[in-house]
PDB file with SEQRES, HELIX, SHEET and CRYST1 records, atoms N, CA, C and O in Angstrom:
SEQRES   1 A   33  MET LYS ILE GLY ILE SER LEU ALA VAL ILE GLU PHE GLY          
SEQRES   2 A   33  LEU THR HIS LEU LEU LEU LEU ASN LYS ILE GLY ILE TYR          
SEQRES   3 A   33  ILE SER HIS LEU GLN PHE GLY                                  
HELIX    1 AA1 LYS A    2  PHE A   32  1                                  31    
CRYST1    1.000    1.000    1.000  90.00  90.00  90.00 P 1           1          
ATOM      1  N   MET A   1      40.511 -48.045  -5.350  1.00  0.00           N  
ATOM      2  CA  MET A   1      40.976 -47.284  -6.530  1.00  0.00           C  
ATOM      3  C   MET A   1      39.881 -46.291  -6.970  1.00  0.00           C  
ATOM      4  O   MET A   1      40.152 -45.129  -7.272  1.00  0.00           O  
ATOM      5  N   LYS A   2      38.672 -46.780  -6.992  1.00  0.00           N  
ATOM      6  CA  LYS A   2      37.587 -45.878  -7.430  1.00  0.00           C  
ATOM      7  C   LYS A   2      37.389 -44.722  -6.430  1.00  0.00           C  
ATOM      8  O   LYS A   2      37.068 -43.595  -6.809  1.00  0.00           O  
ATOM      9  N   ILE A   3      37.588 -45.038  -5.162  1.00  0.00           N  
ATOM     10  CA  ILE A   3      37.447 -43.975  -4.107  1.00  0.00           C  
ATOM     11  C   ILE A   3      38.425 -42.904  -4.312  1.00  0.00           C  
ATOM     12  O   ILE A   3      38.081 -41.729  -4.179  1.00  0.00           O  
ATOM     13  N   GLY A   4      39.714 -43.257  -4.651  1.00  0.00           N  
ATOM     14  CA  GLY A   4      40.745 -42.266  -4.866  1.00  0.00           C  
ATOM     15  C   GLY A   4      40.423 -41.381  -6.058  1.00  0.00           C  
ATOM     16  O   GLY A   4      40.620 -40.167  -6.020  1.00  0.00           O  
ATOM     17  N   ILE A   5      39.914 -42.020  -7.141  1.00  0.00           N  
ATOM     18  CA  ILE A   5      39.568 -41.317  -8.323  1.00  0.00           C  
ATOM     19  C   ILE A   5      38.431 -40.275  -8.037  1.00  0.00           C  
ATOM     20  O   ILE A   5      38.517 -39.116  -8.444  1.00  0.00           O  
ATOM     21  N   SER A   6      37.416 -40.720  -7.354  1.00  0.00           N  
ATOM     22  CA  SER A   6      36.277 -39.831  -7.079  1.00  0.00           C  
ATOM     23  C   SER A   6      36.698 -38.678  -6.158  1.00  0.00           C  
ATOM     24  O   SER A   6      36.214 -37.557  -6.315  1.00  0.00           O  
ATOM     25  N   LEU A   7      37.588 -38.943  -5.208  1.00  0.00           N  
ATOM     26  CA  LEU A   7      38.106 -37.914  -4.343  1.00  0.00           C  
ATOM     27  C   LEU A   7      38.886 -36.850  -5.168  1.00  0.00           C  
ATOM     28  O   LEU A   7      38.773 -35.645  -4.942  1.00  0.00           O  
ATOM     29  N   ALA A   8      39.673 -37.361  -6.121  1.00  0.00           N  
ATOM     30  CA  ALA A   8      40.368 -36.440  -7.021  1.00  0.00           C  
ATOM     31  C   ALA A   8      39.440 -35.585  -7.827  1.00  0.00           C  
ATOM     32  O   ALA A   8      39.667 -34.385  -7.981  1.00  0.00           O  
ATOM     33  N   VAL A   9      38.386 -36.191  -8.350  1.00  0.00           N  
ATOM     34  CA  VAL A   9      37.365 -35.505  -9.112  1.00  0.00           C  
ATOM     35  C   VAL A   9      36.689 -34.459  -8.268  1.00  0.00           C  
ATOM     36  O   VAL A   9      36.511 -33.331  -8.728  1.00  0.00           O  
ATOM     37  N   ILE A  10      36.303 -34.785  -7.049  1.00  0.00           N  
ATOM     38  CA  ILE A  10      35.662 -33.852  -6.177  1.00  0.00           C  
ATOM     39  C   ILE A  10      36.569 -32.699  -5.868  1.00  0.00           C  
ATOM     40  O   ILE A  10      36.152 -31.542  -5.916  1.00  0.00           O  
ATOM     41  N   GLU A  11      37.826 -33.006  -5.545  1.00  0.00           N  
ATOM     42  CA  GLU A  11      38.789 -31.953  -5.245  1.00  0.00           C  
ATOM     43  C   GLU A  11      38.983 -31.017  -6.460  1.00  0.00           C  
ATOM     44  O   GLU A  11      39.030 -29.794  -6.322  1.00  0.00           O  
ATOM     45  N   PHE A  12      39.095 -31.635  -7.652  1.00  0.00           N  
ATOM     46  CA  PHE A  12      39.232 -30.843  -8.873  1.00  0.00           C  
ATOM     47  C   PHE A  12      37.997 -29.949  -9.104  1.00  0.00           C  
ATOM     48  O   PHE A  12      38.133 -28.784  -9.479  1.00  0.00           O  
ATOM     49  N   GLY A  13      36.809 -30.498  -8.880  1.00  0.00           N  
ATOM     50  CA  GLY A  13      35.624 -29.711  -9.029  1.00  0.00           C  
ATOM     51  C   GLY A  13      35.502 -28.561  -8.094  1.00  0.00           C  
ATOM     52  O   GLY A  13      35.077 -27.472  -8.480  1.00  0.00           O  
ATOM     53  N   LEU A  14      35.896 -28.809  -6.778  1.00  0.00           N  
ATOM     54  CA  LEU A  14      35.862 -27.729  -5.792  1.00  0.00           C  
ATOM     55  C   LEU A  14      36.811 -26.615  -6.163  1.00  0.00           C  
ATOM     56  O   LEU A  14      36.473 -25.438  -6.042  1.00  0.00           O  
ATOM     57  N   THR A  15      38.030 -26.989  -6.628  1.00  0.00           N  
ATOM     58  CA  THR A  15      39.019 -26.017  -7.051  1.00  0.00           C  
ATOM     59  C   THR A  15      38.511 -25.164  -8.168  1.00  0.00           C  
ATOM     60  O   THR A  15      38.671 -23.944  -8.184  1.00  0.00           O  
ATOM     61  N   HIS A  16      37.866 -25.867  -9.146  1.00  0.00           N  
ATOM     62  CA  HIS A  16      37.280 -25.214 -10.274  1.00  0.00           C  
ATOM     63  C   HIS A  16      36.208 -24.265  -9.918  1.00  0.00           C  
ATOM     64  O   HIS A  16      36.121 -23.181 -10.494  1.00  0.00           O  
ATOM     65  N   LEU A  17      35.341 -24.650  -8.936  1.00  0.00           N  
ATOM     66  CA  LEU A  17      34.225 -23.758  -8.483  1.00  0.00           C  
ATOM     67  C   LEU A  17      34.825 -22.517  -7.854  1.00  0.00           C  
ATOM     68  O   LEU A  17      34.344 -21.408  -8.087  1.00  0.00           O  
ATOM     69  N   LEU A  18      35.882 -22.693  -7.049  1.00  0.00           N  
ATOM     70  CA  LEU A  18      36.511 -21.504  -6.423  1.00  0.00           C  
ATOM     71  C   LEU A  18      37.058 -20.594  -7.443  1.00  0.00           C  
ATOM     72  O   LEU A  18      36.899 -19.377  -7.343  1.00  0.00           O  
ATOM     73  N   LEU A  19      37.705 -21.143  -8.432  1.00  0.00           N  
ATOM     74  CA  LEU A  19      38.340 -20.331  -9.501  1.00  0.00           C  
ATOM     75  C   LEU A  19      37.193 -19.531 -10.266  1.00  0.00           C  
ATOM     76  O   LEU A  19      37.295 -18.328 -10.508  1.00  0.00           O  
ATOM     77  N   LEU A  20      36.129 -20.279 -10.611  1.00  0.00           N  
ATOM     78  CA  LEU A  20      35.065 -19.645 -11.341  1.00  0.00           C  
ATOM     79  C   LEU A  20      34.386 -18.556 -10.479  1.00  0.00           C  
ATOM     80  O   LEU A  20      33.964 -17.515 -10.983  1.00  0.00           O  
ATOM     81  N   ASN A  21      34.298 -18.833  -9.173  1.00  0.00           N  
ATOM     82  CA  ASN A  21      33.716 -17.861  -8.217  1.00  0.00           C  
ATOM     83  C   ASN A  21      34.591 -16.580  -8.221  1.00  0.00           C  
ATOM     84  O   ASN A  21      34.066 -15.467  -8.264  1.00  0.00           O  
ATOM     85  N   LYS A  22      35.893 -16.751  -8.176  1.00  0.00           N  
ATOM     86  CA  LYS A  22      36.770 -15.537  -8.111  1.00  0.00           C  
ATOM     87  C   LYS A  22      36.713 -14.827  -9.446  1.00  0.00           C  
ATOM     88  O   LYS A  22      36.732 -13.596  -9.456  1.00  0.00           O  
ATOM     89  N   ILE A  23      36.645 -15.517 -10.580  1.00  0.00           N  
ATOM     90  CA  ILE A  23      36.517 -14.876 -11.841  1.00  0.00           C  
ATOM     91  C   ILE A  23      35.206 -14.152 -11.942  1.00  0.00           C  
ATOM     92  O   ILE A  23      35.167 -13.028 -12.441  1.00  0.00           O  
ATOM     93  N   GLY A  24      34.163 -14.733 -11.503  1.00  0.00           N  
ATOM     94  CA  GLY A  24      32.812 -14.112 -11.530  1.00  0.00           C  
ATOM     95  C   GLY A  24      32.812 -12.829 -10.689  1.00  0.00           C  
ATOM     96  O   GLY A  24      32.276 -11.809 -11.124  1.00  0.00           O  
ATOM     97  N   ILE A  25      33.394 -12.868  -9.515  1.00  0.00           N  
ATOM     98  CA  ILE A  25      33.453 -11.676  -8.657  1.00  0.00           C  
ATOM     99  C   ILE A  25      34.273 -10.599  -9.325  1.00  0.00           C  
ATOM    100  O   ILE A  25      33.912  -9.423  -9.280  1.00  0.00           O  
ATOM    101  N   TYR A  26      35.423 -11.004  -9.973  1.00  0.00           N  
ATOM    102  CA  TYR A  26      36.230 -10.053 -10.643  1.00  0.00           C  
ATOM    103  C   TYR A  26      35.482  -9.352 -11.775  1.00  0.00           C  
ATOM    104  O   TYR A  26      35.523  -8.132 -11.930  1.00  0.00           O  
ATOM    105  N   ILE A  27      34.790 -10.196 -12.564  1.00  0.00           N  
ATOM    106  CA  ILE A  27      34.032  -9.656 -13.693  1.00  0.00           C  
ATOM    107  C   ILE A  27      32.922  -8.691 -13.201  1.00  0.00           C  
ATOM    108  O   ILE A  27      32.717  -7.621 -13.775  1.00  0.00           O  
ATOM    109  N   SER A  28      32.241  -9.084 -12.163  1.00  0.00           N  
ATOM    110  CA  SER A  28      31.131  -8.220 -11.631  1.00  0.00           C  
ATOM    111  C   SER A  28      31.663  -6.897 -11.082  1.00  0.00           C  
ATOM    112  O   SER A  28      31.007  -5.859 -11.169  1.00  0.00           O  
ATOM    113  N   HIS A  29      32.891  -6.962 -10.503  1.00  0.00           N  
ATOM    114  CA  HIS A  29      33.559  -5.734 -10.095  1.00  0.00           C  
ATOM    115  C   HIS A  29      33.903  -4.824 -11.298  1.00  0.00           C  
ATOM    116  O   HIS A  29      33.818  -3.599 -11.207  1.00  0.00           O  
ATOM    117  N   LEU A  30      34.291  -5.452 -12.416  1.00  0.00           N  
ATOM    118  CA  LEU A  30      34.607  -4.668 -13.610  1.00  0.00           C  
ATOM    119  C   LEU A  30      33.321  -4.044 -14.166  1.00  0.00           C  
ATOM    120  O   LEU A  30      33.344  -2.904 -14.632  1.00  0.00           O  
ATOM    121  N   GLN A  31      32.227  -4.759 -14.124  1.00  0.00           N  
ATOM    122  CA  GLN A  31      31.032  -4.270 -14.690  1.00  0.00           C  
ATOM    123  C   GLN A  31      30.383  -3.177 -13.823  1.00  0.00           C  
ATOM    124  O   GLN A  31      29.939  -2.142 -14.320  1.00  0.00           O  
ATOM    125  N   PHE A  32      30.346  -3.442 -12.533  1.00  0.00           N  
ATOM    126  CA  PHE A  32      29.629  -2.466 -11.625  1.00  0.00           C  
ATOM    127  C   PHE A  32      30.539  -1.515 -10.927  1.00  0.00           C  
ATOM    128  O   PHE A  32      30.078  -0.529 -10.352  1.00  0.00           O  
ATOM    129  N   GLY A  33      31.837  -1.780 -10.957  1.00  0.00           N  
ATOM    130  CA  GLY A  33      32.758  -0.900 -10.286  1.00  0.00           C  
ATOM    131  C   GLY A  33      33.109   0.236 -11.239  1.00  0.00           C  
ATOM    132  O   GLY A  33      33.888   1.121 -10.884  1.00  0.00           O  
TER     133      GLY A  33                                                      
END                                                                             
């Protein structure tokens, strides 16, 4: 059970990092573009 929960947390964290990365790239394009 704990393994499943930690896998879900890791997956959620990775998805969040990808989203933040895309948002950061978008903002930097707005600032420097």
